[in-house]
C-alpha distance (Angstrom), angle and dihedral (degrees) to the residues before:
residue distance angle dihedral
M1 . . .
D2 3.74 . .
F3 3.81 118.2 .
G4 3.77 97.3 146.8
D5 3.86 96.7 -137.0
S6 3.80 110.9 82.5
S7 3.83 95.2 -147.4
L8 3.81 90.9 50.2
Q9 3.78 90.8 49.8
K10 3.82 90.4 49.7
A11 3.77 93.2 49.6
Y12 3.82 90.8 48.2
K13 3.82 90.5 51.6
Y14 3.82 92.1 50.0
S15 3.77 93.4 48.2
L16 3.76 90.2 48.5
L17 3.78 92.2 49.9
Y18 3.81 90.6 51.5
F19 3.79 90.4 48.7
L20 3.83 90.8 50.4
L21 3.78 92.2 47.6
F22 3.81 92.8 54.2
S23 3.80 90.1 41.3
F24 3.78 89.7 55.0
L25 3.83 88.7 52.1
L26 3.81 88.2 51.1
L27 3.86 89.8 50.5
T28 3.81 90.7 48.9
S29 3.81 94.7 47.6
S30 3.81 91.0 47.9
I31 3.78 91.9 54.7
L32 3.79 92.1 47.4
L33 3.81 92.9 47.3
F34 3.81 92.9 46.9
E35 3.80 89.7 51.5
Q36 3.79 93.3 46.3
K37 3.85 98.3 43.1
I38 3.77 104.0 30.7
G39 3.80 113.5 7.4
F40 3.76 135.1 -136.8
S41 3.79 101.6 -90.9
V42 3.77 131.2 83.8
G43 3.81 90.5 -121.2
E44 3.78 92.2 54.0
V45 3.80 91.8 48.1
L46 3.80 91.5 51.7
R47 3.79 91.7 45.8
Y48 3.82 90.9 51.8
Y49 3.80 94.7 51.9
N50 3.79 102.9 29.6
G51 3.80 96.6 35.2
N52 3.77 131.0 -137.5
E53 3.75 121.1 -113.2
A54 3.81 94.2 -160.8
Q55 3.78 91.0 58.0
F56 3.83 94.7 37.6
I57 3.81 92.6 -116.6
P58 3.82 110.0 149.5
S59 3.76 119.3 -139.6
K60 3.78 118.7 -111.4
S61 3.78 118.6 -108.2
S62 3.83 126.4 -141.7
A63 3.79 88.6 -109.9
G64 3.78 91.2 51.5
I65 3.74 93.3 50.0
L66 3.78 90.7 46.5
K67 3.83 90.8 53.3
I68 3.80 88.2 53.5
I69 3.83 99.0 45.2
L70 3.82 99.3 41.6
P71 3.82 95.2 77.3
H72 3.81 89.6 37.9
I73 3.83 91.4 56.4
F74 3.82 90.2 57.1
G75 3.84 92.9 40.8
F76 3.80 94.7 48.1
G77 3.77 92.3 46.4
I78 3.82 94.6 50.5
F79 3.82 94.6 41.0
F80 3.77 97.2 48.5
M81 3.83 92.4 40.9
V82 3.84 89.5 55.6
L83 3.84 93.6 42.2
L84 3.78 93.4 48.7
H85 3.79 92.6 41.1
F86 3.82 89.5 60.6
L87 3.81 88.1 59.5
L88 3.80 88.9 63.3
F89 3.78 87.7 72.5
T90 3.79 92.1 58.3
K91 3.78 133.0 76.3
L92 3.82 87.4 -92.4
R93 3.83 88.9 72.7
S94 3.76 98.0 113.9
S95 3.79 101.8 18.7
K96 3.76 128.7 119.9
K97 3.79 87.7 -127.7
L98 3.83 90.1 66.3
K99 3.80 92.4 48.9
F100 3.79 89.6 49.3
L101 3.83 90.8 50.5
I102 3.80 91.9 48.9
F103 3.82 94.5 50.6
T104 3.78 93.3 41.5
T105 3.76 93.8 49.7
F106 3.81 94.1 51.0
I107 3.81 94.5 43.7
V108 3.83 91.9 49.5
A109 3.79 92.3 45.0
F110 3.81 89.2 51.3
L111 3.79 91.9 50.9
E112 3.82 90.9 46.9
L113 3.80 92.4 52.1
F114 3.79 100.8 41.6
S115 3.82 105.8 34.0
P116 3.85 91.8 87.9
F117 3.81 90.3 67.6
L118 3.81 90.5 59.9
M119 3.83 91.4 45.2
I120 3.79 93.3 57.2
A121 3.85 88.3 45.6
G122 3.79 87.1 62.5
V123 3.85 102.5 -99.2
T124 3.79 96.7 128.9
F125 3.79 92.2 -179.3
F126 3.80 87.3 77.6
A127 3.76 89.9 69.5
S128 3.78 86.6 71.5
V129 3.81 89.8 45.1
K130 3.83 90.5 51.7
L131 3.81 92.1 49.7
F132 3.84 93.7 44.0
S133 3.78 94.0 45.3
F134 3.80 92.0 49.3
V135 3.81 92.8 51.5
L136 3.80 92.0 43.2
L137 3.83 92.0 48.7
E138 3.85 90.0 52.5
L139 3.83 90.2 48.1
L140 3.83 90.7 48.8
M141 3.80 89.1 51.7
L142 3.80 90.4 52.2
C143 3.79 89.6 48.5
L144 3.80 91.8 51.1
F145 3.82 90.3 46.6
W146 3.79 90.2 51.9
L147 3.84 93.0 48.1
L148 3.83 90.1 51.8
V149 3.80 94.5 45.9
K150 3.78 89.3 48.6
A151 3.78 89.9 51.1
I152 3.81 91.7 50.5
V153 3.77 94.7 48.6
Y154 3.78 103.8 36.2
E155 3.81 105.2 29.9
């Protein structure tokens, strides 16, 4: 990362490290909440969204899912824009790898947010899509964190 002024570069690195630290806490809490609320199996995902009469779990409605994802749409957009924006200050700035990461991140985030609508519409395959997209999004976040840490330490 080239900012010319040494003190500016140091301040940038510290702010980026703080951002990554809190982002890692966000990643950890999202995994813990997903495990606690939904679960990491296709059956548990279906049960969470479609309900289970035997266990007195009501199914989610479109309005209920919309209430949940609306703040997430804004949060995901801002968070990933900032995270990916930091990569523009690294050597990846004009690489195809960065473009691939940007497109993949937004496609996976889209699938993670909107797959519940198709689950409650009866397309049970999207329980697998929801689970896969959640795990892939978390792994993409770890990859982005690693690329930024590597840029701070080695560039």
